[in-house]
N, C-alpha and C positions, 0 to 999 in steps of 0.2 A: 526495724521490725521486719519480719518476713511478710510476704504477700498473702499468706494463709489468713482467711477470715471466716469464722472466728479462729483465734489462735489457741490451741490446746497447750496449756503450760504443764499440766500433769493430769492424772486421771480424774481429779476432782476440782481442777481450776481451769476456767475458760476466760479468755480475754477477747472482747469484741474490738478488733483492731485490724487495720489493713496497712499496706506499706507506707501510707502517708500519715499514720497516727503516731504522734510523738507522745511517749509515756516514759517518765523518769524511772530509772532502775529502783530507786527507793520505794516508789509506789508499788511496784511489782513485788519487792521484798516483803512489804507490809501485807500484801494480798496472800503471799505464800505463808507468812507467819500466822495470819488469821485462819487460814485453811487447816492449820495443825491444832487448833483449839479442840479440846475434847468434845465429842459428839457433833463436830462440824462435818457435814456431809458433802456439800458442794459450795463453791464460791464462783462468782462471775464478776469480772471487772468490765466496766463500760469504757468507751473510748475517751471519756472525760476523766478517767482515773487519775488521781493525784494523791500525794502523801498527806496524811493527817497527823494528829497527835497519837501515834501508836497504831492507829487503824486507818486504812485507806478510805478516801472519799471518792464516790462514784462507783459503788460496788453493791452487790447483793450477796447475802450469805444465808445458806439453808442448813439448819441444824435439826437433829432428831432428839426428842426427849428432854431438851435442855435449851435455854435461850440466854442471850447475852445483852443485858441492858446497856453496857458500856459501848457496844457496837453501834447502837442507835445514837448514843451521845446525848448532848445537852439540849439540842434544839429539836425536841420531839414534835413532830407535826409540821416542821418546816415544809413549805410547798409553794405552788404557783396557782394563782387564781387569775383567769382572763375574763375581762368584762368588755361588753360592747357598749360604747358611749354614743350619745347623739351629737357629739362635737364634730362639725364638718371638717374633714381632713384638709380641704383646699383652703380653708380660712385659718388654719393652725399657725399661730405665731408663738414659737417657744418662749421668748422672753416675756410676752404678755401672759401666757399661761402660768409661767413661774411666778410672776408678780401676783396674779389672782390667787394662786395657791398659798403663797406665804409659807409659814412654818406649820408643819404637822408633827413636830417633835414632842410637844408637851401633851399631857393627858387630855382626853376629851373633857369638855366643860359640863357643867350641871345640866345644860340644855340637852345633852345626850343621854342622861341617866335613864330616862324611860325606855329609850331604844336599847341601851345596854341590858337593862333588866328583861327585855323581851327575848334577847338572844342568849344571854348567859347570866341569869340572876344570881345574886348572892355569892359571887366568886371572889375569893380572897385576893386574886391578882387583877381584879377589874381595872385598876388604875393604869395598867399597861395596855389595855385594849385600844386599838386604833392608832398604835405607834409602830413604826417599822423596825427599830432596833439597829444594831451596828453591823460590822463585817460586810458580807456580800449581799445583805438584804437591800431591797429597793422597791420603788413603785415607778412605773414607766408608761407614759403615753406613747403609743406606737401607731404607725400608719401602714396600710397594706402596700407592699412593694410589688409582689408578684403572686398571682393565683395559679397554681398548677392543676388543681382538680376542683373546679367550681361546684360540681355536683356533690362533693363530699364536705363542703363547708358546713359548719353548724347552723342549725335553724336560728334565725334572727341575726346572722352575721351580715354586717353592712360594710362593704369595702369602701364606701364613700365617707365613712366616719372613722374617728380614731378609736383604737382599742386601748384598754388600760390593763396592764399586767402588774400584779402585786406579788412580790416574793417576800414572805415573812413567815414567822413560826410562833413558838410558844413563849418567847421572851424569857423573863426570869423564872417562869414556872417550870419549864423543862430543865433549866439549870438546877433548880432546887431538887427536882425528882432524881436527877442523875447523882448529884452530890450526896443525897441521903442514901442512895443505893450503894455508891462506891465507898462511903464511910463505913457502911455495915458489912458489905460483901467483897470489897475490892473489885477486881476485874473478873472474878469468877462468875460463871453463869449460874442460872437458877434451874433446878429440876422442875419440869413443867407442871407437875401436880402438887407442888409444895405451897404452903400458905404464903411464903415470900413471893413466889411467882404470881400468885393470884393478887397479892397486894400491889405489886409493880404494875400489873396489867390494868388495874383500876386507875392508878395514877397516870399511866401512859394514855389510856383512852380519854381521860379528863384533859390531858395536854393536847391531844388531837382536836378535841372539841374547841378548846381555847384557841388553838392556832387557826382553825377555820373561821371562828368568830372574829379573830383579830384581822384576818384578811378582808372579811366582809365589811368591818367597820372602817378600815383604812380606805377601802374603795368608796364607801358611802361618804366618808368625810371629805375626800378629794372631789368627788362629784358635786357635793354641796357647794364647795368653794367656787367651782366653775359654773354653778347654776345649770348643771347638766343632769340628764337622766342616764341610767345604765342598767344593763342586765348581765348577770353572771353567766358566762358560757361554759366554764369548767373551773373546778377547784380540786387540785390533786396534791396530796402529801408526797414528799420524797424522802422523809426521814421517819421511818416507823417500823413497827413489828406486827406481823400478822401470822395466824395459823394458816397453813396452805398445804395443798396436795400437789406434789411435783414428782413426776416419774413413778406414780403409784404409791408414793409414801407420804404420810402426813407428818409435817414437821413445822418448824418456825422459820419464816422468811424475814430476814432483817434487811431493810433497805437503808443504806447510808449514802445519801446523795444519789438516789436511783429512782427514776420515775416508773410507776407501775404501768405495765403494758395492757392491763386487763380492765381498764375503766374508760374506754373510749378515746376520743381525740385528746392529745396533750400538746402543750406548748413548751418548746425547748429553747431557752434564750441563749444568745451569745453574751459577750461583754457589753458594757454600755455603749461601745462604739462599733457594734457588730449587729448583724441581723438576728432575728428570732424566727424559729420555724414552727408552724402548726403542722403536726404530723399525725398520721393514722397508723397505730401499731398493727403489725401482722397478727393473724389469727393465732399463730403458734410462735411464741417467743420463749419456749421452755429452755432452749439452749442458753439463754441469757437470764434464766430464773425469772421469767415473766417481768423483766425490767429493761429500762432504757436509760440513756444518759439523762442527767437533769440540767445540763448546761454545757458551757464550753470547757470548763475545768481549768484550774490554775496551771500556769506554766512556771511561774516564779513564786518563791516563798514571799510572804508579806514583808519580812524584814529586809529583803534585798531590793525591793522595788524602787525606793527613793534613790538609792545609790546608783541604780541602773538608768534612771530617767531624769534626775534633777539637773544634770548638766545639759540636757537637750530641751527640757520642757519646764516651764513655770507652772505652778499650781493653777494659775488663771487660764493658761493655754489648754490645760487638761479639762477645763469646764465646758469646752465646746468640742464636738467630735467631727470626724471627717464627713459625717452626714449633715452637719449643720445643726445637729441637736444640741440641747443645753443640758448640762449636768449640775444639779443643785447639790453641792457638797461643801459645807463650810469647814469641814475637818481636813486640815492640810495633810496629815499623815494618810488618811483614808483616800484622798484624791489620788495619791500615788499608788497605794496598795491595791486599789481597784481599777487602775488604769487599763485600758483595752490591751496594751502591750503585755500585761501580766497574765493574760489568758490565752488559751489556744484559739485557733481560728474555728468558728462554729461550723463552717462548711466541711471541714475535715471530720468533725464529729458526726454530722448528719450523714455524710457519704459512707463512713465506716459502718453505720447502722443500716443504711440502705443496701450496701453491698452484702451485708450479712443476712438480708431478707427480713429485717426486723420492723422496718417502717416504710411508709410512703409519704413523701412531703405533700401537703395540701396547699399551704400558702407560706409566703415569706413576708415578714414584717420588719420595719426598721424604726429606730428610736426617734422620737420628737423631743421629749422631755423626760429626763431621768432624775428622780428625787432620791437622795441618800439622807442628808441632814442639812438643815439650814443653820445649825449651830445652837439650837435650843437644847433642852435637857434630855436628849435622847440617850440610849443605852451606851 
């Protein structure tokens, strides 16, 4: 890639990247294809851009008069919640914490029903609440490694205690919403004032509420196992649709693996063997469609990870990272698919956004315990 940052690919496509940002050609092709959709006005690729199933992940798309549910995909409301715990960092023993946690793959028990009803009563997908799901979803205890701007830390942030990051979404609900839409409309968009558009937005907003409730219940479930207290510092979706005004025009902003820059501090995680960064977005991120990277971004396709890694690493060896942190993942395929080597280096992602004037790093955190699945009946 050239050193220009951001990189203008065409009059309506921008890529936030510098000379150290590795982005596969297929992802850029998908970005260009998406930019040619009818009524698509502007698209922005983040430095974590990578190829998805037809549409790229790590990008934002701004359309006029028309929006595309297929661009948001099946995990509507997927996002990151960061919690401050009262677990002392200096006493943290990953193996002990993992043992105390046990499995959180199965549905919440009857003793949680009253709490579930407070948060999201009478929901047909209630049984999935409080569970993480598959793929790249996780929950992770982290410890503060470096503070760059102590005066910008969130209120109630305690550098002497562990933080809990929860990355999950709308589980089977978002999948059902997308399937119903695609079965009826294919990958065509919806005119903004149509009854079909209104119906989708109702389902979309329900999935957002579900995803937020899910992250809340995952955190509360984990804290209860550790006999710990916690406070939610931030909760931010990165797969969603919203009406927005950009460049004086009102349209539809689709975020597919892109963190909003207009809701305060955000946490951008690396792989399970890399740092995460708490960052403050710049006041003006319009060049990137008011969006930021949502993570490190995949470097390898899932199907090629085991072949690239299994001759060097056993599944067991991948359950401990270079930081000494522990990964709870009983799914042997997933342990390879989600290996740190399959992801880009988070420092390169953060630096590309910093060079583009989009963010200022506030603190850096590192993993202590990453939970994926203990082999229960997760998704």
